[in-house]
MILO-707606 format. One record per atom (N, C-alpha, C): residue in three letters; residue number from 1; x, y, z. Coordinates in Angstrom, 1 decimal. Last residue first. Layout:
residues N
<rec><rest>Ala</rest><nr>NUM</nr><east>X</east><north>Y</north><up>Z</up></rec>
...
end
This chain:
residues 85
<rec><rest>Trp</rest><nr>85</nr><east>25.3</east><north>-3.8</north><up>6.1</up></rec>
<rec><rest>Trp</rest><nr>85</nr><east>23.8</east><north>-4.8</north><up>6.8</up></rec>
<rec><rest>Trp</rest><nr>85</nr><east>24.4</east><north>-5.9</north><up>5.2</up></rec>
<rec><rest>Asn</rest><nr>84</nr><east>27.0</east><north>-1.6</north><up>7.8</up></rec>
<rec><rest>Asn</rest><nr>84</nr><east>27.7</east><north>-2.9</north><up>7.3</up></rec>
<rec><rest>Asn</rest><nr>84</nr><east>26.3</east><north>-4.2</north><up>7.0</up></rec>
<rec><rest>Tyr</rest><nr>83</nr><east>25.7</east><north>0.9</north><up>6.9</up></rec>
<rec><rest>Tyr</rest><nr>83</nr><east>25.6</east><north>-0.2</north><up>9.0</up></rec>
<rec><rest>Tyr</rest><nr>83</nr><east>26.1</east><north>-1.4</north><up>8.2</up></rec>
<rec><rest>Arg</rest><nr>82</nr><east>26.1</east><north>2.4</north><up>5.4</up></rec>
<rec><rest>Arg</rest><nr>82</nr><east>26.6</east><north>2.5</north><up>6.9</up></rec>
<rec><rest>Arg</rest><nr>82</nr><east>27.0</east><north>1.8</north><up>7.2</up></rec>
<rec><rest>Lys</rest><nr>81</nr><east>25.0</east><north>-0.1</north><up>3.5</up></rec>
<rec><rest>Lys</rest><nr>81</nr><east>26.2</east><north>0.2</north><up>3.1</up></rec>
<rec><rest>Lys</rest><nr>81</nr><east>27.1</east><north>1.1</north><up>4.5</up></rec>
<rec><rest>Leu</rest><nr>80</nr><east>22.0</east><north>0.5</north><up>4.7</up></rec>
<rec><rest>Leu</rest><nr>80</nr><east>22.6</east><north>0.2</north><up>4.6</up></rec>
<rec><rest>Leu</rest><nr>80</nr><east>24.7</east><north>-0.8</north><up>4.4</up></rec>
<rec><rest>Asn</rest><nr>79</nr><east>21.9</east><north>3.4</north><up>4.0</up></rec>
<rec><rest>Asn</rest><nr>79</nr><east>21.9</east><north>3.5</north><up>4.9</up></rec>
<rec><rest>Asn</rest><nr>79</nr><east>22.6</east><north>1.7</north><up>5.7</up></rec>
<rec><rest>Lys</rest><nr>78</nr><east>22.2</east><north>3.2</north><up>1.0</up></rec>
<rec><rest>Lys</rest><nr>78</nr><east>23.0</east><north>4.3</north><up>1.3</up></rec>
<rec><rest>Lys</rest><nr>78</nr><east>23.1</east><north>3.0</north><up>3.0</up></rec>
<rec><rest>Asp</rest><nr>77</nr><east>19.5</east><north>1.4</north><up>0.7</up></rec>
<rec><rest>Asp</rest><nr>77</nr><east>20.6</east><north>0.8</north><up>0.4</up></rec>
<rec><rest>Asp</rest><nr>77</nr><east>21.6</east><north>1.6</north><up>1.3</up></rec>
<rec><rest>Trp</rest><nr>76</nr><east>17.8</east><north>4.0</north><up>1.2</up></rec>
<rec><rest>Trp</rest><nr>76</nr><east>17.8</east><north>2.1</north><up>2.0</up></rec>
<rec><rest>Trp</rest><nr>76</nr><east>19.4</east><north>1.5</north><up>1.7</up></rec>
<rec><rest>Glu</rest><nr>75</nr><east>17.6</east><north>5.6</north><up>-0.4</up></rec>
<rec><rest>Glu</rest><nr>75</nr><east>18.2</east><north>6.1</north><up>0.8</up></rec>
<rec><rest>Glu</rest><nr>75</nr><east>18.6</east><north>4.7</north><up>1.8</up></rec>
<rec><rest>Lys</rest><nr>74</nr><east>17.5</east><north>3.6</north><up>-2.7</up></rec>
<rec><rest>Lys</rest><nr>74</nr><east>18.1</east><north>4.8</north><up>-2.7</up></rec>
<rec><rest>Lys</rest><nr>74</nr><east>18.7</east><north>5.0</north><up>-1.5</up></rec>
<rec><rest>Arg</rest><nr>73</nr><east>15.0</east><north>3.7</north><up>-2.1</up></rec>
<rec><rest>Arg</rest><nr>73</nr><east>15.4</east><north>2.5</north><up>-2.0</up></rec>
<rec><rest>Arg</rest><nr>73</nr><east>16.4</east><north>3.4</north><up>-2.2</up></rec>
<rec><rest>Ile</rest><nr>72</nr><east>13.7</east><north>6.2</north><up>-2.3</up></rec>
<rec><rest>Ile</rest><nr>72</nr><east>13.2</east><north>5.6</north><up>-0.9</up></rec>
<rec><rest>Ile</rest><nr>72</nr><east>15.0</east><north>3.9</north><up>-0.8</up></rec>
<rec><rest>Lys</rest><nr>71</nr><east>14.4</east><north>5.9</north><up>-4.7</up></rec>
<rec><rest>Lys</rest><nr>71</nr><east>14.4</east><north>7.4</north><up>-3.7</up></rec>
<rec><rest>Lys</rest><nr>71</nr><east>14.8</east><north>6.3</north><up>-2.9</up></rec>
<rec><rest>Lys</rest><nr>70</nr><east>12.1</east><north>4.5</north><up>-6.5</up></rec>
<rec><rest>Lys</rest><nr>70</nr><east>14.0</east><north>4.2</north><up>-6.4</up></rec>
<rec><rest>Lys</rest><nr>70</nr><east>14.2</east><north>5.9</north><up>-5.5</up></rec>
<rec><rest>Tyr</rest><nr>69</nr><east>10.1</east><north>5.6</north><up>-4.6</up></rec>
<rec><rest>Tyr</rest><nr>69</nr><east>10.8</east><north>3.6</north><up>-4.6</up></rec>
<rec><rest>Tyr</rest><nr>69</nr><east>11.8</east><north>4.1</north><up>-5.1</up></rec>
<rec><rest>Asp</rest><nr>68</nr><east>9.1</east><north>7.4</north><up>-6.6</up></rec>
<rec><rest>Asp</rest><nr>68</nr><east>9.6</east><north>7.3</north><up>-4.8</up></rec>
<rec><rest>Asp</rest><nr>68</nr><east>9.8</east><north>6.3</north><up>-4.9</up></rec>
<rec><rest>Glu</rest><nr>67</nr><east>8.9</east><north>6.4</north><up>-8.9</up></rec>
<rec><rest>Glu</rest><nr>67</nr><east>9.6</east><north>6.9</north><up>-8.4</up></rec>
<rec><rest>Glu</rest><nr>67</nr><east>10.2</east><north>7.2</north><up>-7.1</up></rec>
<rec><rest>Phe</rest><nr>66</nr><east>6.6</east><north>4.6</north><up>-8.1</up></rec>
<rec><rest>Phe</rest><nr>66</nr><east>8.1</east><north>3.7</north><up>-9.1</up></rec>
<rec><rest>Phe</rest><nr>66</nr><east>9.1</east><north>4.7</north><up>-8.3</up></rec>
<rec><rest>Asp</rest><nr>65</nr><east>4.8</east><north>6.5</north><up>-7.4</up></rec>
<rec><rest>Asp</rest><nr>65</nr><east>5.2</east><north>5.2</north><up>-6.7</up></rec>
<rec><rest>Asp</rest><nr>65</nr><east>6.1</east><north>4.6</north><up>-7.1</up></rec>
<rec><rest>Lys</rest><nr>64</nr><east>5.0</east><north>8.0</north><up>-10.2</up></rec>
<rec><rest>Lys</rest><nr>64</nr><east>4.7</east><north>8.5</north><up>-9.0</up></rec>
<rec><rest>Lys</rest><nr>64</nr><east>5.5</east><north>7.5</north><up>-7.8</up></rec>
<rec><rest>Asp</rest><nr>63</nr><east>3.7</east><north>5.4</north><up>-11.9</up></rec>
<rec><rest>Asp</rest><nr>63</nr><east>5.3</east><north>6.5</north><up>-12.4</up></rec>
<rec><rest>Asp</rest><nr>63</nr><east>5.9</east><north>6.3</north><up>-10.9</up></rec>
<rec><rest>Thr</rest><nr>62</nr><east>2.2</east><north>3.4</north><up>-9.9</up></rec>
<rec><rest>Thr</rest><nr>62</nr><east>2.0</east><north>4.3</north><up>-10.5</up></rec>
<rec><rest>Thr</rest><nr>62</nr><east>2.9</east><north>5.4</north><up>-11.2</up></rec>
<rec><rest>Phe</rest><nr>61</nr><east>2.1</east><north>-0.5</north><up>-9.8</up></rec>
<rec><rest>Phe</rest><nr>61</nr><east>2.3</east><north>1.1</north><up>-9.7</up></rec>
<rec><rest>Phe</rest><nr>61</nr><east>2.3</east><north>2.1</north><up>-10.2</up></rec>
<rec><rest>Trp</rest><nr>60</nr><east>0.9</east><north>-2.7</north><up>-9.9</up></rec>
<rec><rest>Trp</rest><nr>60</nr><east>0.3</east><north>-2.1</north><up>-10.5</up></rec>
<rec><rest>Trp</rest><nr>60</nr><east>0.8</east><north>-0.2</north><up>-9.8</up></rec>
<rec><rest>Asp</rest><nr>59</nr><east>1.9</east><north>-5.3</north><up>-9.4</up></rec>
<rec><rest>Asp</rest><nr>59</nr><east>2.9</east><north>-4.7</north><up>-10.8</up></rec>
<rec><rest>Asp</rest><nr>59</nr><east>1.5</east><north>-3.1</north><up>-11.0</up></rec>
<rec><rest>Thr</rest><nr>58</nr><east>2.4</east><north>-6.9</north><up>-6.3</up></rec>
<rec><rest>Thr</rest><nr>58</nr><east>1.8</east><north>-6.8</north><up>-7.9</up></rec>
<rec><rest>Thr</rest><nr>58</nr><east>2.4</east><north>-5.5</north><up>-8.4</up></rec>
<rec><rest>Lys</rest><nr>57</nr><east>3.1</east><north>-7.2</north><up>-4.1</up></rec>
<rec><rest>Lys</rest><nr>57</nr><east>3.0</east><north>-8.5</north><up>-4.8</up></rec>
<rec><rest>Lys</rest><nr>57</nr><east>2.1</east><north>-7.8</north><up>-6.0</up></rec>
<rec><rest>Thr</rest><nr>56</nr><east>4.2</east><north>-5.2</north><up>-1.8</up></rec>
<rec><rest>Thr</rest><nr>56</nr><east>3.1</east><north>-5.4</north><up>-2.9</up></rec>
<rec><rest>Thr</rest><nr>56</nr><east>3.7</east><north>-6.6</north><up>-4.0</up></rec>
<rec><rest>Asn</rest><nr>55</nr><east>7.1</east><north>-5.2</north><up>0.0</up></rec>
<rec><rest>Asn</rest><nr>55</nr><east>5.8</east><north>-6.5</north><up>0.2</up></rec>
<rec><rest>Asn</rest><nr>55</nr><east>4.4</east><north>-6.4</north><up>-1.0</up></rec>
<rec><rest>Leu</rest><nr>54</nr><east>8.0</east><north>-3.1</north><up>-1.1</up></rec>
<rec><rest>Leu</rest><nr>54</nr><east>9.4</east><north>-3.6</north><up>-0.9</up></rec>
<rec><rest>Leu</rest><nr>54</nr><east>7.5</east><north>-5.3</north><up>-0.6</up></rec>
<rec><rest>Leu</rest><nr>53</nr><east>5.8</east><north>-1.2</north><up>0.2</up></rec>
<rec><rest>Leu</rest><nr>53</nr><east>6.8</east><north>-1.3</north><up>-1.6</up></rec>
<rec><rest>Leu</rest><nr>53</nr><east>7.4</east><north>-2.6</north><up>-2.3</up></rec>
<rec><rest>Trp</rest><nr>52</nr><east>5.8</east><north>-0.5</north><up>2.7</up></rec>
<rec><rest>Trp</rest><nr>52</nr><east>4.7</east><north>-1.0</north><up>1.6</up></rec>
<rec><rest>Trp</rest><nr>52</nr><east>5.4</east><north>-1.6</north><up>-0.1</up></rec>
<rec><rest>Glu</rest><nr>51</nr><east>8.4</east><north>-0.1</north><up>3.3</up></rec>
<rec><rest>Glu</rest><nr>51</nr><east>8.0</east><north>-2.0</north><up>3.8</up></rec>
<rec><rest>Glu</rest><nr>51</nr><east>6.7</east><north>-2.1</north><up>2.7</up></rec>
<rec><rest>Leu</rest><nr>50</nr><east>8.3</east><north>2.2</north><up>2.4</up></rec>
<rec><rest>Leu</rest><nr>50</nr><east>9.5</east><north>1.2</north><up>2.2</up></rec>
<rec><rest>Leu</rest><nr>50</nr><east>9.0</east><north>-0.3</north><up>2.1</up></rec>
<rec><rest>Arg</rest><nr>49</nr><east>6.3</east><north>3.7</north><up>4.0</up></rec>
<rec><rest>Arg</rest><nr>49</nr><east>6.1</east><north>3.4</north><up>2.2</up></rec>
<rec><rest>Arg</rest><nr>49</nr><east>7.2</east><north>2.2</north><up>2.2</up></rec>
<rec><rest>Ala</rest><nr>48</nr><east>7.0</east><north>3.1</north><up>7.0</up></rec>
<rec><rest>Ala</rest><nr>48</nr><east>6.4</east><north>2.8</north><up>6.6</up></rec>
<rec><rest>Ala</rest><nr>48</nr><east>5.8</east><north>2.8</north><up>5.0</up></rec>
<rec><rest>Lys</rest><nr>47</nr><east>9.5</east><north>4.7</north><up>5.7</up></rec>
<rec><rest>Lys</rest><nr>47</nr><east>9.8</east><north>3.1</north><up>6.2</up></rec>
<rec><rest>Lys</rest><nr>47</nr><east>8.4</east><north>2.2</north><up>6.2</up></rec>
<rec><rest>Lys</rest><nr>46</nr><east>8.4</east><north>6.8</north><up>5.8</up></rec>
<rec><rest>Lys</rest><nr>46</nr><east>8.7</east><north>6.6</north><up>4.6</up></rec>
<rec><rest>Lys</rest><nr>46</nr><east>9.2</east><north>5.4</north><up>5.2</up></rec>
<rec><rest>Ser</rest><nr>45</nr><east>4.3</east><north>7.4</north><up>6.8</up></rec>
<rec><rest>Ser</rest><nr>45</nr><east>6.2</east><north>7.5</north><up>7.4</up></rec>
<rec><rest>Ser</rest><nr>45</nr><east>7.1</east><north>6.9</north><up>5.8</up></rec>
<rec><rest>Leu</rest><nr>44</nr><east>1.7</east><north>7.9</north><up>5.5</up></rec>
<rec><rest>Leu</rest><nr>44</nr><east>2.4</east><north>7.0</north><up>5.5</up></rec>
<rec><rest>Leu</rest><nr>44</nr><east>3.9</east><north>8.2</north><up>6.3</up></rec>
<rec><rest>Lys</rest><nr>43</nr><east>-1.6</east><north>8.9</north><up>5.8</up></rec>
<rec><rest>Lys</rest><nr>43</nr><east>-0.1</east><north>10.1</north><up>4.9</up></rec>
<rec><rest>Lys</rest><nr>43</nr><east>1.0</east><north>8.5</north><up>6.0</up></rec>
<rec><rest>Lys</rest><nr>42</nr><east>-4.8</east><north>8.9</north><up>5.2</up></rec>
<rec><rest>Lys</rest><nr>42</nr><east>-3.1</east><north>8.1</north><up>5.8</up></rec>
<rec><rest>Lys</rest><nr>42</nr><east>-2.7</east><north>8.6</north><up>5.4</up></rec>
<rec><rest>Lys</rest><nr>41</nr><east>-5.8</east><north>9.3</north><up>3.0</up></rec>
<rec><rest>Lys</rest><nr>41</nr><east>-6.2</east><north>10.2</north><up>3.8</up></rec>
<rec><rest>Lys</rest><nr>41</nr><east>-5.3</east><north>9.8</north><up>5.3</up></rec>
<rec><rest>Gly</rest><nr>40</nr><east>-7.3</east><north>8.2</north><up>0.4</up></rec>
<rec><rest>Gly</rest><nr>40</nr><east>-6.1</east><north>8.2</north><up>0.8</up></rec>
<rec><rest>Gly</rest><nr>40</nr><east>-5.5</east><north>9.6</north><up>1.5</up></rec>
<rec><rest>Gly</rest><nr>39</nr><east>-9.5</east><north>7.2</north><up>-0.3</up></rec>
<rec><rest>Gly</rest><nr>39</nr><east>-9.4</east><north>8.1</north><up>-0.4</up></rec>
<rec><rest>Gly</rest><nr>39</nr><east>-8.1</east><north>8.6</north><up>0.5</up></rec>
<rec><rest>Val</rest><nr>38</nr><east>-9.0</east><north>4.8</north><up>-1.4</up></rec>
<rec><rest>Val</rest><nr>38</nr><east>-9.3</east><north>5.4</north><up>-2.5</up></rec>
<rec><rest>Val</rest><nr>38</nr><east>-8.7</east><north>6.8</north><up>-2.3</up></rec>
<rec><rest>Lys</rest><nr>37</nr><east>-7.5</east><north>3.6</north><up>1.0</up></rec>
<rec><rest>Lys</rest><nr>37</nr><east>-6.8</east><north>2.9</north><up>-0.1</up></rec>
<rec><rest>Lys</rest><nr>37</nr><east>-7.4</east><north>4.3</north><up>-1.4</up></rec>
<rec><rest>Glu</rest><nr>36</nr><east>-10.0</east><north>3.7</north><up>3.0</up></rec>
<rec><rest>Glu</rest><nr>36</nr><east>-8.5</east><north>4.1</north><up>3.0</up></rec>
<rec><rest>Glu</rest><nr>36</nr><east>-7.7</east><north>4.3</north><up>2.2</up></rec>
<rec><rest>Arg</rest><nr>35</nr><east>-11.8</east><north>1.9</north><up>1.1</up></rec>
<rec><rest>Arg</rest><nr>35</nr><east>-12.2</east><north>3.5</north><up>1.5</up></rec>
<rec><rest>Arg</rest><nr>35</nr><east>-10.7</east><north>3.3</north><up>2.1</up></rec>
<rec><rest>Ile</rest><nr>34</nr><east>-10.9</east><north>-0.8</north><up>0.6</up></rec>
<rec><rest>Ile</rest><nr>34</nr><east>-10.6</east><north>0.3</north><up>0.4</up></rec>
<rec><rest>Ile</rest><nr>34</nr><east>-10.5</east><north>1.9</north><up>0.2</up></rec>
<rec><rest>Ile</rest><nr>33</nr><east>-10.7</east><north>-1.1</north><up>4.1</up></rec>
<rec><rest>Ile</rest><nr>33</nr><east>-9.6</east><north>-1.4</north><up>3.6</up></rec>
<rec><rest>Ile</rest><nr>33</nr><east>-9.7</east><north>-0.8</north><up>2.5</up></rec>
<rec><rest>Ala</rest><nr>32</nr><east>-13.6</east><north>-1.0</north><up>4.3</up></rec>
<rec><rest>Ala</rest><nr>32</nr><east>-12.4</east><north>-0.2</north><up>4.6</up></rec>
<rec><rest>Ala</rest><nr>32</nr><east>-10.9</east><north>0.0</north><up>4.4</up></rec>
<rec><rest>Ser</rest><nr>31</nr><east>-14.2</east><north>-2.5</north><up>3.3</up></rec>
<rec><rest>Ser</rest><nr>31</nr><east>-14.3</east><north>-1.9</north><up>2.6</up></rec>
<rec><rest>Ser</rest><nr>31</nr><east>-14.0</east><north>-1.1</north><up>3.4</up></rec>
<rec><rest>Leu</rest><nr>30</nr><east>-13.3</east><north>-5.0</north><up>4.3</up></rec>
<rec><rest>Leu</rest><nr>30</nr><east>-13.1</east><north>-5.3</north><up>3.0</up></rec>
<rec><rest>Leu</rest><nr>30</nr><east>-13.5</east><north>-3.5</north><up>3.0</up></rec>
<rec><rest>Ser</rest><nr>29</nr><east>-12.6</east><north>-4.5</north><up>8.3</up></rec>
<rec><rest>Ser</rest><nr>29</nr><east>-13.5</east><north>-4.3</north><up>7.0</up></rec>
<rec><rest>Ser</rest><nr>29</nr><east>-13.5</east><north>-3.9</north><up>5.8</up></rec>
<rec><rest>Lys</rest><nr>28</nr><east>-10.3</east><north>-6.0</north><up>10.2</up></rec>
<rec><rest>Lys</rest><nr>28</nr><east>-10.7</east><north>-4.2</north><up>9.6</up></rec>
<rec><rest>Lys</rest><nr>28</nr><east>-12.1</east><north>-4.9</north><up>8.0</up></rec>
<rec><rest>Arg</rest><nr>27</nr><east>-7.2</east><north>-6.9</north><up>10.7</up></rec>
<rec><rest>Arg</rest><nr>27</nr><east>-9.0</east><north>-6.6</north><up>11.6</up></rec>
<rec><rest>Arg</rest><nr>27</nr><east>-10.2</east><north>-5.3</north><up>11.3</up></rec>
<rec><rest>Ala</rest><nr>26</nr><east>-5.7</east><north>-6.7</north><up>9.4</up></rec>
<rec><rest>Ala</rest><nr>26</nr><east>-5.7</east><north>-5.8</north><up>10.2</up></rec>
<rec><rest>Ala</rest><nr>26</nr><east>-7.5</east><north>-5.7</north><up>11.2</up></rec>
<rec><rest>Lys</rest><nr>25</nr><east>-5.6</east><north>-9.2</north><up>8.0</up></rec>
<rec><rest>Lys</rest><nr>25</nr><east>-4.8</east><north>-8.9</north><up>8.9</up></rec>
<rec><rest>Lys</rest><nr>25</nr><east>-5.0</east><north>-8.0</north><up>9.8</up></rec>
<rec><rest>Ala</rest><nr>24</nr><east>-8.6</east><north>-9.0</north><up>6.9</up></rec>
<rec><rest>Ala</rest><nr>24</nr><east>-8.2</east><north>-9.7</north><up>8.0</up></rec>
<rec><rest>Ala</rest><nr>24</nr><east>-7.5</east><north>-9.8</north><up>8.4</up></rec>
<rec><rest>Ala</rest><nr>23</nr><east>-7.7</east><north>-7.0</north><up>5.1</up></rec>
<rec><rest>Ala</rest><nr>23</nr><east>-8.5</east><north>-7.4</north><up>6.4</up></rec>
<rec><rest>Ala</rest><nr>23</nr><east>-8.4</east><north>-7.8</north><up>7.0</up></rec>
<rec><rest>Glu</rest><nr>22</nr><east>-5.5</east><north>-9.2</north><up>3.5</up></rec>
<rec><rest>Glu</rest><nr>22</nr><east>-5.1</east><north>-7.4</north><up>4.7</up></rec>
<rec><rest>Glu</rest><nr>22</nr><east>-5.8</east><north>-6.2</north><up>5.0</up></rec>
<rec><rest>Glu</rest><nr>21</nr><east>-7.1</east><north>-10.4</north><up>2.4</up></rec>
<rec><rest>Glu</rest><nr>21</nr><east>-6.2</east><north>-10.7</north><up>3.2</up></rec>
<rec><rest>Glu</rest><nr>21</nr><east>-5.6</east><north>-9.4</north><up>3.7</up></rec>
<rec><rest>Lys</rest><nr>20</nr><east>-8.5</east><north>-9.1</north><up>1.1</up></rec>
<rec><rest>Lys</rest><nr>20</nr><east>-8.9</east><north>-9.4</north><up>1.7</up></rec>
<rec><rest>Lys</rest><nr>20</nr><east>-7.8</east><north>-10.4</north><up>3.0</up></rec>
<rec><rest>Leu</rest><nr>19</nr><east>-6.1</east><north>-8.0</north><up>-0.8</up></rec>
<rec><rest>Leu</rest><nr>19</nr><east>-7.3</east><north>-7.3</north><up>-0.4</up></rec>
<rec><rest>Leu</rest><nr>19</nr><east>-8.7</east><north>-7.5</north><up>1.2</up></rec>
<rec><rest>Arg</rest><nr>18</nr><east>-6.2</east><north>-10.8</north><up>-2.1</up></rec>
<rec><rest>Arg</rest><nr>18</nr><east>-5.7</east><north>-9.9</north><up>-1.4</up></rec>
<rec><rest>Arg</rest><nr>18</nr><east>-5.7</east><north>-9.3</north><up>-0.2</up></rec>
<rec><rest>Leu</rest><nr>17</nr><east>-8.3</east><north>-11.1</north><up>-3.2</up></rec>
<rec><rest>Leu</rest><nr>17</nr><east>-8.6</east><north>-11.8</north><up>-2.1</up></rec>
<rec><rest>Leu</rest><nr>17</nr><east>-7.1</east><north>-11.4</north><up>-1.5</up></rec>
<rec><rest>Tyr</rest><nr>16</nr><east>-8.7</east><north>-8.4</north><up>-5.5</up></rec>
<rec><rest>Tyr</rest><nr>16</nr><east>-9.8</east><north>-9.4</north><up>-4.3</up></rec>
<rec><rest>Tyr</rest><nr>16</nr><east>-9.4</east><north>-9.9</north><up>-3.0</up></rec>
<rec><rest>Asp</rest><nr>15</nr><east>-6.6</east><north>-9.8</north><up>-6.1</up></rec>
<rec><rest>Asp</rest><nr>15</nr><east>-6.6</east><north>-8.2</north><up>-5.8</up></rec>
<rec><rest>Asp</rest><nr>15</nr><east>-7.9</east><north>-8.7</north><up>-4.9</up></rec>
<rec><rest>Glu</rest><nr>14</nr><east>-7.3</east><north>-11.9</north><up>-8.4</up></rec>
<rec><rest>Glu</rest><nr>14</nr><east>-5.7</east><north>-12.1</north><up>-7.1</up></rec>
<rec><rest>Glu</rest><nr>14</nr><east>-6.1</east><north>-10.5</north><up>-6.4</up></rec>
<rec><rest>Glu</rest><nr>13</nr><east>-9.6</east><north>-11.3</north><up>-9.6</up></rec>
<rec><rest>Glu</rest><nr>13</nr><east>-9.0</east><north>-12.2</north><up>-8.2</up></rec>
<rec><rest>Glu</rest><nr>13</nr><east>-8.5</east><north>-11.9</north><up>-7.3</up></rec>
<rec><rest>Pro</rest><nr>12</nr><east>-10.1</east><north>-8.1</north><up>-10.0</up></rec>
<rec><rest>Pro</rest><nr>12</nr><east>-9.5</east><north>-8.7</north><up>-10.2</up></rec>
<rec><rest>Pro</rest><nr>12</nr><east>-9.8</east><north>-10.3</north><up>-9.4</up></rec>
<rec><rest>Leu</rest><nr>11</nr><east>-13.0</east><north>-6.4</north><up>-9.4</up></rec>
<rec><rest>Leu</rest><nr>11</nr><east>-11.8</east><north>-7.1</north><up>-8.8</up></rec>
<rec><rest>Leu</rest><nr>11</nr><east>-11.7</east><north>-8.0</north><up>-9.6</up></rec>
<rec><rest>Arg</rest><nr>10</nr><east>-15.1</east><north>-4.0</north><up>-9.8</up></rec>
<rec><rest>Arg</rest><nr>10</nr><east>-15.1</east><north>-5.4</north><up>-10.4</up></rec>
<rec><rest>Arg</rest><nr>10</nr><east>-13.8</east><north>-5.5</north><up>-10.2</up></rec>
<rec><rest>Ile</rest><nr>9</nr><east>-18.1</east><north>-2.8</north><up>-7.3</up></rec>
<rec><rest>Ile</rest><nr>9</nr><east>-16.7</east><north>-2.9</north><up>-8.3</up></rec>
<rec><rest>Ile</rest><nr>9</nr><east>-16.8</east><north>-4.4</north><up>-9.2</up></rec>
<rec><rest>Asn</rest><nr>8</nr><east>-21.0</east><north>-1.0</north><up>-6.5</up></rec>
<rec><rest>Asn</rest><nr>8</nr><east>-20.9</east><north>-1.9</north><up>-7.3</up></rec>
<rec><rest>Asn</rest><nr>8</nr><east>-19.0</east><north>-2.2</north><up>-7.6</up></rec>
<rec><rest>Thr</rest><nr>7</nr><east>-22.0</east><north>0.9</north><up>-3.5</up></rec>
<rec><rest>Thr</rest><nr>7</nr><east>-21.5</east><north>0.7</north><up>-5.0</up></rec>
<rec><rest>Thr</rest><nr>7</nr><east>-21.3</east><north>-0.4</north><up>-4.9</up></rec>
<rec><rest>Thr</rest><nr>6</nr><east>-23.2</east><north>3.1</north><up>-1.3</up></rec>
<rec><rest>Thr</rest><nr>6</nr><east>-23.1</east><north>1.9</north><up>-2.3</up></rec>
<rec><rest>Thr</rest><nr>6</nr><east>-22.9</east><north>1.8</north><up>-3.5</up></rec>
<rec><rest>Ile</rest><nr>5</nr><east>-22.2</east><north>5.7</north><up>0.3</up></rec>
<rec><rest>Ile</rest><nr>5</nr><east>-23.1</east><north>5.3</north><up>-1.3</up></rec>
<rec><rest>Ile</rest><nr>5</nr><east>-22.5</east><north>3.9</north><up>-0.6</up></rec>
<rec><rest>Tyr</rest><nr>4</nr><east>-22.7</east><north>7.7</north><up>3.1</up></rec>
<rec><rest>Tyr</rest><nr>4</nr><east>-21.9</east><north>6.4</north><up>2.3</up></rec>
<rec><rest>Tyr</rest><nr>4</nr><east>-22.9</east><north>6.2</north><up>1.6</up></rec>
<rec><rest>Asn</rest><nr>3</nr><east>-21.5</east><north>10.7</north><up>4.4</up></rec>
<rec><rest>Asn</rest><nr>3</nr><east>-22.5</east><north>9.8</north><up>4.1</up></rec>
<rec><rest>Asn</rest><nr>3</nr><east>-21.5</east><north>9.3</north><up>3.1</up></rec>
<rec><rest>Ser</rest><nr>2</nr><east>-20.0</east><north>10.6</north><up>8.0</up></rec>
<rec><rest>Ser</rest><nr>2</nr><east>-20.2</east><north>10.7</north><up>6.9</up></rec>
<rec><rest>Ser</rest><nr>2</nr><east>-21.3</east><north>10.2</north><up>5.9</up></rec>
<rec><rest>Met</rest><nr>1</nr><east>-20.3</east><north>12.8</north><up>11.1</up></rec>
<rec><rest>Met</rest><nr>1</nr><east>-20.1</east><north>11.5</north><up>10.2</up></rec>
<rec><rest>Met</rest><nr>1</nr><east>-20.2</east><north>11.7</north><up>8.9</up></rec>
end
Protein backbone atom coordinates (compact mmCIF):
# COMPACT_ATOMS: atom_id res chain seq x y z
CA UNK A 1 0.00 0.00 0.00
CA UNK A 2 1.18 3.52 -0.79
CA UNK A 3 2.18 5.97 1.88
CA UNK A 4 -0.03 9.03 1.77
CA UNK A 5 0.88 12.59 2.69
CA UNK A 6 -1.78 14.97 3.95
CA UNK A 7 -1.67 18.39 2.34
CA UNK A 8 -3.84 21.42 1.73
CA UNK A 9 -4.59 22.90 -1.67
CA UNK A 10 -6.58 25.90 -2.83
CA UNK A 11 -9.09 25.45 -5.64
CA UNK A 12 -11.43 27.90 -7.30
CA UNK A 13 -14.94 27.32 -5.99
CA UNK A 14 -16.30 26.17 -9.36
CA UNK A 15 -13.54 23.52 -9.69
CA UNK A 16 -14.17 22.33 -6.13
CA UNK A 17 -17.91 22.02 -6.73
CA UNK A 18 -17.36 20.23 -10.05
CA UNK A 19 -14.98 17.75 -8.40
CA UNK A 20 -17.39 17.19 -5.50
CA UNK A 21 -20.19 16.50 -7.96
CA UNK A 22 -17.99 14.08 -9.91
CA UNK A 23 -17.05 12.31 -6.67
CA UNK A 24 -20.70 11.99 -5.65
CA UNK A 25 -21.72 10.60 -9.04
CA UNK A 26 -18.85 8.09 -8.98
CA UNK A 27 -19.50 7.30 -5.30
CA UNK A 28 -15.88 8.06 -4.50
CA UNK A 29 -14.19 10.44 -2.12
CA UNK A 30 -13.00 13.83 -3.30
CA UNK A 31 -9.47 12.68 -2.46
CA UNK A 32 -9.82 9.62 -4.72
CA UNK A 33 -11.00 11.79 -7.61
CA UNK A 34 -8.10 14.21 -7.16
CA UNK A 35 -5.58 11.33 -6.88
CA UNK A 36 -6.92 9.88 -10.16
CA UNK A 37 -6.57 13.21 -11.92
CA UNK A 38 -3.11 13.96 -10.54
CA UNK A 39 -1.77 10.43 -10.85
CA UNK A 40 -2.96 9.90 -14.38
CA UNK A 41 -2.71 6.14 -13.90
CA UNK A 42 -6.07 5.40 -15.48
CA UNK A 43 -5.92 5.39 -19.29
CA UNK A 44 -9.15 6.30 -21.01
CA UNK A 45 -10.39 4.69 -24.19
CA UNK A 46 -10.83 6.98 -27.18
CA UNK A 47 -14.58 6.94 -26.65
CA UNK A 48 -14.28 7.74 -22.94
CA UNK A 49 -11.75 10.51 -23.64
CA UNK A 50 -14.06 12.01 -26.27
CA UNK A 51 -16.97 11.98 -23.83
CA UNK A 52 -14.78 13.57 -21.18
CA UNK A 53 -13.57 16.29 -23.56
CA UNK A 54 -17.04 17.07 -24.85
CA UNK A 55 -18.57 17.18 -21.37
CA UNK A 56 -15.85 19.12 -19.57
CA UNK A 57 -17.16 22.52 -18.53
CA UNK A 58 -13.89 24.37 -18.20
CA UNK A 59 -11.27 26.17 -20.25
CA UNK A 60 -8.18 24.59 -18.68
CA UNK A 61 -7.26 22.22 -21.52
CA UNK A 62 -3.56 21.91 -22.22
CA UNK A 63 -2.25 22.25 -25.76
CA UNK A 64 -1.92 18.45 -25.94
CA UNK A 65 -5.53 18.01 -24.79
CA UNK A 66 -6.66 20.38 -27.50
CA UNK A 67 -4.65 18.58 -30.21
CA UNK A 68 -6.06 15.24 -29.02
CA UNK A 69 -9.53 16.74 -29.02
CA UNK A 70 -9.16 17.99 -32.61
CA UNK A 71 -8.02 14.53 -33.80
CA UNK A 72 -10.82 12.74 -31.97
CA UNK A 73 -13.40 15.29 -33.09
CA UNK A 74 -12.30 14.91 -36.73
CA UNK A 75 -12.63 11.12 -36.46
CA UNK A 76 -16.01 11.49 -34.72
CA UNK A 77 -17.33 13.82 -37.44
CA UNK A 78 -16.14 11.41 -40.13
CA UNK A 79 -18.04 8.57 -38.43
CA UNK A 80 -21.14 10.72 -38.11
CA UNK A 81 -21.10 11.38 -41.85
CA UNK A 82 -20.45 7.72 -42.62
CA UNK A 83 -23.48 6.60 -40.62
CA UNK A 84 -25.63 9.61 -41.60
CA UNK A 85 -26.22 10.74 -38.01
